[in-house]
N, C-alpha and C positions, 0 to 999 in steps of 0.2 A: 503493499500500499504506500501510496507516495505521501509525503508530506504537506501539505495544504499551507500556503501562505499567500495570506488574502493582504493585498494593499487597497486602504482606504482613500481617494484622493488623487486626482492626476495631475496636480500642481507642480511647483518646482521639485518640491519634496518628495511627493507621491512616485514622481515618473524616475526621479535619480535613483531610488532606492529600488525600485522595481526594476530597472535596467541594470542598476548593479547585482542586484541578487541573481539575475538571469546570468551575469556573467562570472559568477563565483559558482554557482551550483549547476549539479548535473542534471538534465529535464527528467532523466530517467527515473531520480528519486523525489524529484518535486514537482509541485504545480502550484506555477505562482498565477494569481490573478488580480487584475487590477479592477476596482470599481471606481466609475465617474458619471456623475449625472447628465455630462455633455461629452459629445464625440469628439472634441477639438480641444486642444492645450490652448490654453489662455496666457498670452504673457502679461501677466500682471504690472511687471515693471514698466510695461508700455501703455496702459491704460489712459494716463493722460493723455497720449498721444491722439489713441481713438478717437479720445472725447474731444479734442481740438481740431477733429475731422480728417484724420490720416488716416490710410488704411493700412490693417495688418494683414501679413499672409496667414491662412488660413494652414492649421498642421495638426490634419486629422489623427487620433489616436491610432485609428485602425493600421494608417502607413507608417508610423512611428513604430509601432512593435510586431510589425509582419514578421516573418522568420524567426523572432527573437523566442518564441516559445511561452511568450508572457501572454493572456487572455485579457482581452479587454471586454468589461460588462459593464454596457450603459445603465446606471440606473441610481436613484437616490438613494441614500443610506438613511434608513429612519429610526434605527436603534441597534445598541449593541449590548450583547448579556456576555459581559465580560467573565461572569462565573461558569458558564456554559459554552464559552469557545461560539458563539454564533452572532451573526449579524443579521439584522431586518433590513429590506431592500423594498422597494418600488421600482419596476421598471417603465423605460420609457412611454409602455402601453398602457401602465395603470395598474399592470398585476402585481400583487403581492409575494416574495419570496424570504427563507431564507438560508443562509451560508453557514456552512460550521467551516472551522480552519483550525490548524494546530499553530498556527502562530499568525498575529495578526500585527501590522505594520498602518498605525493611524495615522495617516496625513492629510486630514480633513479641513486645514488651513483655520484660516479666519474670514470674518466679513467686516462690515463698517459697522462703527459702535454709534449709535444716537444718542448714549448718554443720558439720555429721559428728558432731555430740553426740549421744552415745548414748542412743536411745529415743526422740528424737524423731519419726524417721519414723514408729514404730510406736505410741506414743502422743499425740504434741500433736497441735493442731491448726491448721489455717491460714485466714485469712482472705483469702488473694492472688487467689484464684479464687470464681467464684458456686458452683463445688458445693464447696469447701470450707468457705466462710460457712454454707451450708444444711447439710452434714453436722455443724459448729459448732452450729448452731442445734436440730437434731433432738436434741443430745446436751443443750443447755441447758434444752432445755426438759423432760426428763426427771429433771432434777435437783431434788431436798427443800430446805427451807430451810435453812439451816446448812451447804450444801455447798459445799467452798472451789473457788475457780477462779485458778488463776495466770496471768498474763499476763506473758510475757516479752519483755523488748525496750521501751526507752525511748524510741523514736522517736515520730514523728506518729501512727503506725500503732497501735502501744500504747495511745499516750496515748487515744487516742479507743475503743479498744477496749474497755479497761479502765473507762473512764467512760460511756459505752454500757450497757456490760454491769451495771455497778451502779446505773446509773439506773433501767433497764427493773426490774431483779429486784434490791430492796433487801435480800431475804431471803438472799442470797447473800454469803458470805465473799469478796472479789474482793481481790486483791492485784497490784501491779505489782512485776516484780522486773528491775532494770536494771544493769547494769556502770557507769555514770556517776550523776551528778545528776539529778533529776526537773527537764527543762526547761532544759537547761544551754545550748541555743543561743539562750535568750531572754532578754530583758532583766529586769535586777532586779527590776522592777514585774513583771513576765510571769511571771517562776518563784515572786514570793508570790504572786500570784492564782492558779496552776495549786496550789498547796500548800494553799490555802483550799478549793480547789473540790474535791479530792481527800478532802480533810476531812470536808468536807460529803457526802460519797456513801461517806463510812466503809471508803475503800480506802486497805488498808494498803500501803505504799511502802517497798522492800528498795532502797536506792541500795548502789551500788558492791558489786554480789553479782553473781557470775558462776555461771551455772548449767551444771554439768558433766553431768548426764544427768535424764534424765527417765523417770519409772514410771508406771503408771498409777494411783496415788494420791499421788504427791509428785513434786518436783523436788529434786536434788540439788545443795547449793552449797557454796562452799566453807567455810561458817558452819554446815553442817550441813543436813539436810533441811526441806523446807517442804511442807507437805500442801497437793494438788491432786488433788480430784478430776476436775477438767478443766483442761488447761495447754494455752494458748494462744500459738503461736509466731511472733512481730515481730520477729524480730533482723534484719531485711534482706531485701531481694531478690536473687535471682539470673538471669542473661538464659540463654537456649537455648543449648546448644553447636553450633547448627545455621550461625551467621554462621562461626563459626572452622572448623568441617568443613568448610566450602563455599569454603576458599581467601580469604576476606576478612581483610584485615587487621585484627586486634582486639586488646586491651588484655588482661592478665594473668587479669582480670574476663569476659572474653569479649564487650565492648561494642566496636562497629565503631567504627573510628577515620577519623574524619570531619576534612572541612575547614570554613572559613566558612561553607559554603553546605550545610552539611550532607552533602554527596557524600563518599563513602568515599576514602580517600587512596590505597588501593591498586586500586580498580576504578572507573572516573570513571562507570561507566551505573548504578552503586548509589547512593541516597540511604537514610539511616539517620536514623529521628526516635525519639524518644521515649526509652523507657529502655534501648532497644536499641542507641543511639549513645553514644559519648564525647564529649561537645561541652564545649569551654573556653568558659566565661562570662566576663563583666568580672571583671577582676582577675586574668586565667589561674587561675580555679577551675572546677575542672568542674561542671556542672550536676546536681544529685541526681536521682534518680530521682523523679518525680512528676508529676501533672497538669498542674502550673504549669510543667512544662518541657517535656513532650510535648507540647502543643497549639502551644504558640509555634514550636518546633523544625519542628514539621510544616507550619506555615504558611511558614517559612523557606525549608522545602527546596522546596515545590510554589511559591513564587514564583520561586526560581532555575531550578527544571528549568523550568518556564513561559518564563522570560527566554532559557536557552539554546535553547531549541527554536523562539521565536519572534522572538531577534535582539531581544530587548529588554537593558534595563537591568539586570544583578545587582542583588539587593537588598544593601545594607551593614549591616544593621542587627544586634546582637548579642541573644540571648535574656535577658531579665536578671528579676529578682524586685522585688514591690513590697510584698510581705505573706506571713507565713503565716496560715493559716485553720485553727484549730483549733476542732471540736466537742466540749464537755464533756456528752454527752446532748442530749437535747432542747432541753431551757430553758438551756442555758448553753454558753458560747464563749469566744474568746481571738481575737483580728487581732493577732497582732506585725507592726507594719512594720518593713521591713528593708533594708537597703541593695541597690544593685544587684546585688553579689554575696554577697547571702543574710545580711549580719550585721546583729542586730536593733538596732534603733531606742529611744530611751526611750519611742516612740510607740505606743499600744494600746488598742484597743477591748475591754471587757469585758461577760460576763452575757449580759441577754437580746440587748441590741444586738447584739454580737459574734453569739447564736446567729442571727438575724435575718438579718447580713449574709454568715454561709458559709453559711445555707440560700440567698438570692440568688444567691451564687456556683455552688452546687451545680446550680440549676435554670437560670439562665444557658448553664452550660457544656451541659446536657443537651439544652435548647432549642435551640442553637446544632447541634449535632450531628444534632438530629432533624431541622434542614431545611439541610443540608449545602451547598445551592447556593442558598440564600438571602443577601441582602448582599453588599458589594463584595469584588473587582472583578465585575460581572456583563457586559461584553464581552467574550466568547469569541475570541481572535485565531487567526487561521492561523499554520499552522508556515510557517517559511521556506523557499524554492523548494529541497527536497530530500526525496531518497526517507527513506521510515523507515530503512531500513539506513543510509543514509548520516548522519542525524540521530543513531544511536547511535554512529558512528563519530565524529560530530565534538563526541560530548558530554565529550570531551576538553580539548575545546581551552579 
């Protein structure tokens, strides 16, 4: 009987995990199934471009995993029973099903976080999903010159959304509204460059300003209303409550608590990767929700799982950071070098060179995901001499 590996979610982390497992493990011993609600991989780090009117190439999962041995199942995950090793699904046609697994890789990621502010769900737009980005794209396309766009949230998503919209639609009045200071996590040179870029693009910046409500034509702040024909809400991400409801140990934010190999602390036959996992990085600081965290945690989980199943050596690395890549429209960018625990260094790249660097990173990530079984390691190992059921039981060793 084959060892059944179920990967939930086909974002950066899920695809990376499934592809790496397919390279590591012999197909005669394992059955790898990737479950995703959409038929295509969505380049989430480019959704601000999609919203601003650019087209992204389709990346069908069926083509990406053709010939790899990984089965793609199009379905929406509705529940996880971690105690009994099953996952509840609803297929594209509406039929309900339940899949059993020996090992689960949980990579369902995150979505936008409305944070309970009045009017956000009714009036604001999000770009944490392809559907949300397309909805915003349609709304922006219908705006006339002089219309106001308020982007709420000063993280990387908010910065990239505001600059992308302003660069693509200079006739609009774009504003960024944030609780703290613009570029607070960057070096002094990085913050200065960010302010210059915003000035060149004509973006109004409202620092240390909290939005308390959103209407269809304005946002309410502590210092009064700001006009907003369109509001884009980018204040953070929230994970799906499925993990906590399924019996897995999670943090208050719903992220799955894992050990140094990305294995659930409460259920050893479950691995969590990407935004869904609460991962301690260098210096004891949690990794932030990002593609830069998702892919390395997926590699670590896949290598650890393969090692346990084949009797190999467990990986000892800890995911770390090297830089923050920020696009500021298509012709401008900022690459801020950081320490392993994501603290800004004095070094950076600016301007067109930074834009080209960021584009290379995005293309490289997409190419590697589109070819999930290329690259090292290429030798697929056989499982240690045990049945699939025994392998699952031994996962807690």
